[in-house]
N, C-alpha and C positions, 0 to 999 in steps of 0.2 A: 848373751846376744847383745851386740851393739851394731846399730844400723850403719854407723860411720865406718866400721871395719868391713862390713859386708858390701856396702854399695859404693864406698869410696867417692870418686868425683861425681857420681850420678845421684848423690844423696838428695840434692835439691829437687830432683825429678819425682821423688816418691810423694804420691798424693793421698794414698789410702792404706791403712793398716788394719787388718782383721786378725784378732787372736781367737781362734776357734774354740768352741766348747769341748771338742774332742782332744785337744792338745794337753800335754802335761806342763804347759807354760803357766805356772801358778803365781809367779811374781815377775813383774816388769822391773828389771834391774836398774841400777844406777846408770844414768845417761843412755839408756837402751835406745831410745828414739830421739835423742838430743840432736839439735841442729838440722832437723828435717824441715827446712824452711818452706818447702812446697806442700807440706802435709795439710790436708783439709778435712780428713775424715778418719776417725778411730772408732773401732768396735772391739770391746773387750769381752771375752768369753766368760762362761759360767765358772771356770776353774781359777780365774785370776783372783787372788785374795790380797795381793799387795802391789803397791806402786812405789818404787824406791825414789830416793833423792834424785832430783833433776831428770827424771825419766823422760819427760817430754819438753825439757827446757829449750828455749829458742825456736819453738815451732810457731813462727810468727803468723802463719796463715790459718792456724787451727781456730775455728770460730765457735764450736760448741763441743762439750764433753759430757758424757753420761758416765758417772761412777756407778758400776753395777752393784747389786745387792750383796754379792759375795765378797766385795773388797772391805777389809777390816783395817787397813793401814795404808796411809798415804804419806810419803816422805816429804821432807822440806824441799821447797822450790821445785816440786814435781812438774809444775807448769809455768815456771818463771819465764819472763820475756816472751810469753805467748800473747802478743799485743793485739791479736785479732780475736781473742777468746772473750766473747760477750755473753755466752750462755752456759750455765752449769746446772746439771741435774744430779742430785744426790739420792741414791736409792737404798743406801745402807745407814744403819744407826751409828753415825760417826760423832759421838758426843765430844770427842777431842778435836774435831775438825776446826781448823783456823784458816780462813781464806788468805790471810796475810802470810802465813807460813807456806801454804801450798802454791799460791799464785805469785808470791814475791812481788817483783816490780810491776807485774801486769795486773795486780789486784784492782787498780783504778779503772780498768776498761771493762770490768764485769758489769753487765747491765741487767741480766735476768738470772734468777735462781729458782729452781724447783726443788722443794724438799719433799721427797716421795712419801707414800703412805706407810712405808715400813719403818720410817724414822720416828723415834719416840722422844729424843732429847736434842735440842739445838743448844750446844754448849756455849759457855762464856766466851765472848769475843769472836764468835764464829765468822761474822761478816764485818768486824770492826774496821772502820775507815775504808770501806769499799765505796769510794766517793762517787762512782758512776752508776751504782746500783739504783735502778728505777722500778723494778718489778720483782716481787717475791710471792711465790705460792707455797703455803705451808700445808703439809700433808695431814690427813685425817687421823693420824695416830699420835701426833706430837702432843705430849702432855707437859713438857717443860721448856720454857724459853729463858735462857740464862742471862747473866750479867753482861751488859755491853754487847749483846748479840748484834744489834744494828747501830750501835753508837758510832757517830761520825759518818753516817750515810746521808749526805745532804740532798741527794737526788731522789731519794725514796719519797713518793707522794702519798701512798696509802698502803695499808696492810690489813689483811683479814685474819682474825684469830679463829681457828676451827673450834668445834664443840669439844674436842678431846682435851684441850689445854686446861691444866689444873694449877699451873704456877707460871707467872710472868715476873721476872725480876723488875723491881721499880726503875732500874737504870737501863733497861733493855733498849730504850729508844732515845737516849740522851744524844743531843747534838744532831738530831734529824731535823735540820732547820727547814727542810722542804716538805715535811710530813704534814698533811692536812687532815687526815682521818685515820683512826684506828678502829676498824670495824670488827664486831664480834658476832659470831654465829649465834642466832637466837636460842639454839639448843644448848649452849654452853652453861653449865651449872655453877661456874665460879666467877665469870666476868660478864660485863655488860658495857655497851657504849651508847651514849645518847645521840640525838639527832645531829650534834656537832662533831661527832667522831671522837669524843673524849672518853677515855678508858676509866671505868669504875669497877669495883667489886660487884657481885651479882645483886646484892641488896641495894646498891647505890649509896651506901654510907661512907665509902672511902673513894676519893678522887685519886686515881693512881697516876695517870699521865695525860697531860694536855698536849696535843700535837704541836710540835715546834714550828710548823709552817703556817699555822693559822694567824690571822691578823685581826686587829681591832680589839673590842672589849669582850669580856666574858663574865657571866653571872653564875656563880656556883649554885647548883640547884638546892632547893629545900630538901632536907633529909640527910645531907652530907654532914658527917660528924668528924671526919678527919681527912687531911690532905697528905699524901705520901711524900717522902723525901724526894726532892728533885722533880716534883710533878710539873713545875713551871720552868725548869732549868732550860736556858738557851731558847726561850720563846721570844725571839727578837722582834717579832711583829705585834706582840701583845701590848696594848696600850693601857688597859685598865682591867682590874678584877674586882667584882662585887661579891662579897661573902655574906 
């Protein structure tokens, strides 16, 4: 199926696409909904497991997309040049998801991400260089946040780590120069954050990450015996540290 073949000159008039649960439409093919410049709404049914390369490319008025729980594969540039796409919800465990691959040139306009409760791993570089990203909701089943997941997200102000997380790569928040707080759910058994939003291991013996957007001076608390690699990297407003 290709919308351009089916709709021809009226392609720009298409505003809504629904792929029903009852259809056998299991994969949205290459360029299937490409160039639908008037498209504002997409609903993917329970049988869709794949979204192919450039499937929704150049749908410039598409504002939000929910990737359903049944989708296991998203092709390169599936949503490239979707310059209106500001909100993305991921409901499946896509450990290989990379926003830069999926969104391509429109990666910079993404502002809000919801990582659903079925997701367990946020893989390396998942939201690398999403420069417009301001809000992230991490689901209650995520146990791993990989390397460079939020690296280069200067607009991200704060993030909350749920109780389920057992591993955060020390470089997960590098170059987040607007980040002022990394908050940790009090029930988390592996991590803790102090009143300044600084990330530690649960015992408080290792300082893992100082938020890159904080300014002024900081005193490392009593009881800290180690400071992780890159803990103060790109903290451009930090003026002094007392150990």
